[in-house]
N, C-alpha and C positions, 0 to 999 in steps of 0.2 A: 499392532502387527509386528512379528519378529522379522528381522532383516533376513536376507538370504543367507543360509547356512555355509561354511566352507567346508567342503567334503574332503576328505583324506583321499580320496581316489575317484575316478570316473565311475567305477562300478558301484562305489557307494552312492554317488549321485543318482545314476540310473535306478538303483535299486529303490530309491526315495521316490523317484517320478513315478516309478512302476507301482509303488504301495499307494501314492496318492491317486493315481489312475484307477487301480483297483477299488478304492474306497469310493471314487466318484461315480465308477462304473455301477457300483452294488447300492449306491445311496439313491433314494427317491429324490430327486430334487425339489418335490413339491412339498416334503418334508423337512428340507433343510431350512433353516433360518436365513432370511435375507442376508445377515451378516456373514453367516458361513458362505453362502454361495459367493459373496462379493470378494471375501478374505481367498477362496480358493482361486478365485477368477485374477485377483490382484497378484497372486506369487505366480501361478503357473503361466499366465499370458503376460503381465507387463515386468516382473521382476526376472523371470527365468527367459523369458522371449519365446515361448512355446506357441504352436498353433496347435489347436484341437478342433477336431470335427466330429460332428455325428453323422455316421454314414446311414444310407436309407435302411439298410439291414439292421439297424438297432445298435451297431458296434461304435466304438469310438476309435479314433486314430490321432496321434498326435506326434509332431516332430519339433526339433530345435530350429533355431535361426538358420542354420547352414545346411540343415536336412543330412546331417550325418548320423542322427539318431532318429528311429521311428518305432514308435510303440503302438501296439494294436491291444485293444482292452481285452477282447476274448473272441472266440468263435461266435460266427453269426448264430442265432437261436435256431433250433430244429424246427422245421415246418412241418405241422402235422399232414398226414397223407402220404 
């Protein structure tokens, strides 16, 4: 597993986090290998110190340790009717 990268700016770091969340939001976790799931968890939760939650509406929300950065995966799915 790779160590945490040193980003040149906060904007670059946030772009990487958002890209990772978009990937995870679009991924079917049941089709990800156990190793891929473990690596994503290890980096985002343990190395970067983020908290990630799955909301009841199917979206995900993530925030850093001091809650100065909050990321929402996407808008809630449109409900029929």
